[in-house]
C-alpha positions as CSV (number, residue, x, y, z in Angstrom):
1,M,109.1,98.6,115.5
2,E,106.0,99.1,117.6
3,W,103.9,98.1,114.7
4,L,106.0,95.1,114.1
5,T,105.6,94.0,117.7
6,S,101.8,94.6,117.6
7,I,101.4,92.5,114.5
8,R,103.5,89.7,115.9
9,T,101.5,89.8,119.2
10,A,98.2,89.7,117.2
11,I,99.4,86.6,115.3
12,D,100.4,84.9,118.5
13,Y,97.1,85.7,120.1
14,M,95.2,84.3,117.1
15,E,97.2,81.2,116.9
16,K,96.5,80.4,120.6
17,H,92.7,81.0,120.2
18,L,92.0,79.3,116.8
19,T,89.5,77.0,118.5
20,D,87.9,79.7,120.5
21,D,85.1,82.1,119.5
22,I,87.3,85.2,118.8
23,S,86.7,88.1,116.4
24,A,88.9,90.8,114.8
25,Q,87.8,93.1,117.6
26,D,89.1,90.7,120.2
27,V,92.5,90.7,118.5
28,A,92.5,94.5,118.4
29,D,91.6,94.8,122.1
30,H,94.5,92.4,122.9
31,V,97.1,94.6,121.2
32,F,95.5,97.9,122.4
33,L,94.8,99.2,118.9
34,S,91.7,100.3,117.2
35,L,90.2,97.7,114.9
36,F,90.5,100.1,111.9
37,F,94.2,100.7,112.3
38,L,95.0,97.1,113.1
39,Q,93.1,95.9,110.1
40,K,94.9,98.3,107.8
41,G,98.4,97.5,109.3
42,F,97.8,93.8,109.3
43,S,96.6,93.8,105.7
44,L,99.5,96.0,104.6
45,M,102.2,93.8,106.2
46,T,100.7,90.4,105.5
47,G,98.4,90.7,102.6
48,Y,95.5,89.1,104.6
49,G,92.6,90.5,106.6
50,I,92.4,89.4,110.2
51,G,89.2,87.5,109.7
52,E,90.7,85.9,106.5
53,Y,93.8,84.8,108.4
54,I,91.8,83.2,111.2
55,R,89.5,81.4,108.7
56,N,92.4,80.1,106.6
57,R,94.3,78.8,109.6
58,R,91.2,77.1,111.0
59,L,90.4,75.4,107.7
60,Y,94.0,74.2,107.3
61,L,94.0,72.7,110.9
62,A,90.6,71.2,110.2
63,A,92.1,69.4,107.1
64,L,94.9,68.1,109.3
65,D,92.3,66.8,111.8
66,L,90.5,65.0,109.0
67,K,93.7,63.3,107.8
68,Q,95.1,62.5,111.3
69,T,92.0,61.6,113.4
70,D,88.8,59.7,113.1
71,N,86.7,62.5,114.5
72,K,83.4,63.1,112.9
73,V,83.1,66.0,110.4
74,I,80.4,67.7,112.6
75,D,82.8,67.6,115.6
76,I,85.6,69.1,113.6
77,A,83.3,71.7,112.2
78,L,82.2,72.7,115.7
79,R,85.7,72.8,116.9
80,Y,86.7,75.4,114.4
81,G,83.7,77.6,114.7
82,Y,81.2,76.2,112.2
83,E,77.6,75.6,113.4
84,T,76.6,73.1,110.7
85,P,78.3,70.5,108.5
86,E,76.9,72.3,105.5
87,S,78.5,75.6,106.3
88,F,81.8,73.9,107.1
89,T,81.8,71.9,103.9
90,K,81.1,74.9,101.8
91,A,83.9,77.0,103.4
92,F,86.2,73.9,103.4
93,S,85.7,73.2,99.7
94,R,86.1,76.8,98.7
95,F,89.5,77.0,100.5
96,H,91.0,73.5,99.7
97,G,89.2,72.8,96.4
98,V,88.1,69.4,97.7
99,T,85.4,68.3,100.2
100,P,86.1,66.9,103.7
101,S,85.2,63.4,102.5
102,Q,87.7,63.6,99.7
103,V,90.4,64.7,102.1
104,R,89.6,61.7,104.3
105,A,90.1,59.6,101.1
106,G,93.6,61.0,100.6
107,A,93.1,64.2,98.5
108,V,95.8,66.9,98.7
109,I,95.0,69.9,100.9
110,R,96.1,73.5,100.7
111,T,98.8,74.4,103.2
112,F,98.4,77.6,105.3
113,L,101.1,77.9,108.0
114,P,101.3,80.5,110.7
115,L,102.7,83.8,109.5
116,T,106.2,84.9,110.6
117,I,106.9,88.6,110.4
118,K,110.5,89.6,109.7
119,L,111.9,93.1,109.1
120,S,114.3,93.4,106.2
121,I,116.0,96.7,105.4
122,Q,117.8,97.2,102.1
123,G,119.6,100.2,100.7
124,G,122.8,102.2,101.4
125,N,125.8,100.9,99.5
126,Q,124.2,97.5,98.8
127,M,121.1,98.5,97.0
128,D,120.1,95.8,94.4
129,Y,119.7,97.1,90.9
130,K,119.7,95.7,87.4
131,I,121.3,97.2,84.3
132,T,119.5,96.3,81.1
133,P,120.6,97.2,77.6
134,M,117.9,99.1,75.7
135,F,117.6,100.5,72.2
136,P,117.6,104.3,72.0
137,F,114.2,106.0,72.1
138,K,112.8,109.4,72.8
139,V,111.3,110.4,76.1
140,I,109.1,113.3,77.2
141,G,108.4,114.5,80.7
142,F,108.6,117.0,83.5
143,Q,112.0,118.0,84.7
144,K,113.4,119.5,87.9
145,V,116.9,119.9,89.4
146,F,117.5,118.3,92.8
147,D,120.3,118.3,95.3
148,N,122.0,114.9,96.1
149,E,121.5,115.4,99.8
150,T,117.8,116.1,99.8
151,A,116.6,114.3,96.6
152,Y,115.3,111.2,98.4
153,A,112.8,113.3,100.4
154,E,112.1,115.9,97.7
155,I,111.4,113.7,94.6
156,P,108.3,112.1,96.1
157,K,107.0,115.6,96.7
158,Y,107.7,116.4,93.1
159,W,105.6,113.4,92.0
160,D,102.8,114.7,94.1
161,E,103.1,118.1,92.6
162,I,102.9,116.8,89.1
163,C,100.1,114.6,89.9
164,E,98.0,117.3,91.5
165,K,98.7,119.8,88.7
166,Y,98.4,117.6,85.6
167,A,97.0,114.2,86.4
168,Y,94.1,114.6,88.8
169,N,91.5,115.4,86.1
170,V,92.6,112.4,83.9
171,Y,92.7,109.9,86.7
172,A,89.3,111.0,87.8
173,G,88.0,109.6,84.6
174,N,87.7,112.8,82.5
175,A,89.1,113.5,79.1
176,P,92.3,115.5,78.9
177,A,91.5,119.2,79.3
178,N,94.8,120.7,78.1
179,P,98.0,119.8,76.2
180,Y,99.8,118.7,79.4
181,E,97.1,116.2,80.3
182,Q,97.0,115.0,76.7
183,A,100.8,114.4,76.7
184,L,100.6,112.6,80.0
185,V,98.0,110.1,78.6
186,D,99.6,109.7,75.1
187,N,103.1,109.1,76.4
188,C,102.4,107.2,79.6
189,I,104.3,109.8,81.6
190,G,105.3,108.3,84.9
191,E,106.6,105.1,83.4
192,Y,110.2,106.1,83.9
193,G,112.3,108.1,86.3
194,I,115.5,109.5,84.7
195,C,118.5,110.9,86.6
196,I,120.9,113.0,84.5
197,D,124.1,113.8,86.3
198,D,125.5,116.5,84.1
199,I,125.3,119.6,86.3
200,G,127.9,119.0,89.0
201,D,128.1,120.8,92.4
202,G,126.1,117.9,94.0
203,K,123.0,118.5,91.8
204,F,121.3,116.5,89.0
205,R,118.3,116.7,86.7
206,Y,115.4,114.4,87.3
207,L,112.6,113.6,84.9
208,I,109.2,112.1,85.5
209,A,109.0,110.7,81.9
210,G,107.4,108.4,79.4
211,K,108.3,107.1,76.0
212,Y,107.5,109.7,73.4
213,T,105.0,108.5,70.9
214,G,104.7,111.7,68.8
215,G,102.6,114.8,68.8
216,E,102.9,118.2,70.4
217,V,105.5,118.8,73.2
218,P,103.9,121.4,75.4
219,E,105.8,124.4,76.5
220,G,107.8,123.7,79.7
221,M,108.1,120.0,79.2
222,S,111.4,118.3,78.5
223,F,112.1,116.2,75.4
224,M,115.2,114.2,74.7
225,N,116.7,111.0,73.2
226,S,117.5,108.4,75.7
227,R,121.1,108.5,74.5
228,E,121.4,111.9,76.1
229,A,120.8,110.2,79.5
230,S,123.1,107.3,78.7
231,G,124.3,105.8,81.9
232,Q,121.8,107.5,84.0
233,F,118.5,106.1,82.7
234,L,116.5,104.2,85.3
235,S,113.7,102.0,83.9
236,A,110.8,101.1,86.1
237,S,110.1,97.5,86.8
238,D,107.6,95.5,84.6
239,R,105.1,95.7,87.4
240,F,105.6,99.5,87.6
241,R,105.1,99.8,83.9
242,R,101.9,97.7,83.9
243,L,100.6,99.7,86.8
244,C,101.3,103.0,85.0
245,R,99.5,101.8,81.9
246,A,96.5,100.6,83.9
247,L,96.2,103.9,85.6
248,I,96.3,105.7,82.2
249,R,93.6,103.4,80.8
250,E,91.2,103.3,83.8
251,S,89.5,106.0,85.7
252,L,90.2,106.0,89.4
253,R,87.7,107.0,92.0
254,N,90.4,108.3,94.4
255,G,92.0,110.7,92.0
256,C,95.8,110.8,92.4
257,R,96.1,108.5,95.4
258,A,97.1,105.5,93.3
259,I,99.8,107.3,91.3
260,R,101.1,108.8,94.5
261,S,101.3,105.4,96.0
262,M,103.1,104.1,92.9
263,S,105.6,106.9,93.0
264,Y,106.5,106.2,96.7
265,A,106.9,102.5,96.0
266,A,109.3,103.3,93.1
267,M,111.3,105.9,95.0
268,P,114.0,103.5,96.4
269,M,114.9,102.6,92.8
270,L,114.3,105.9,91.1
271,S,115.9,108.4,93.5
272,G,118.3,106.2,95.4
273,M,120.7,105.7,92.5
274,I,122.5,108.2,90.4
275,V,124.9,106.3,88.1
């Protein structure tokens, strides 16, 4: 909640000083945070950088001034922090897709309203999910038994373990060095999370899996038909699938960080439900 308050305070401060000469550092000082952490937190929560947010808001307000007043372009440019009409026109056209003179003539402008930060918590007994019929297919992956009480915390660690052990070399841009890495690449392992509730005693099997495309099944890896997991098969979202495939195809500078982030993002769906 402290982060939420800080971001809201930062937005309020920026909104009150859009016509003043402020920087991202000024915003960070106002909320008593380092610029580095504020930039990271603000970008994570809003999708915009601090400088980008200030610039977009100013350009939107500048467009309103053009439409609603007879002020000269140079005066509006100076009001919103641009030293010359040329620099203002260039930034304005890039943002709105039209020039200031075209806006004066009635062209449509791009809207960019103040951000409103709200906290939404989902989960518990009302978690949203979708059941989609699928044709049977074979899956291959890494399997481990988890306890219902600790699975939510332990399954992300399992993703990290598999990533560090089998995926680091591949995602660093190198060719597969062993059968496990080859299977990971060939079968896009990480595309699915599968919960198989056939053990009892508050435990279940969990697979980090992919659709089997053929080839060797390395010792220690699990292989099954999706019918065996009927009722417990959890498919990743389309976005998750695309991300997985992109990670397989492209080398990543940061090794396993991306796949680790992907696994955490998918965890509410993959480990929060056992059908």
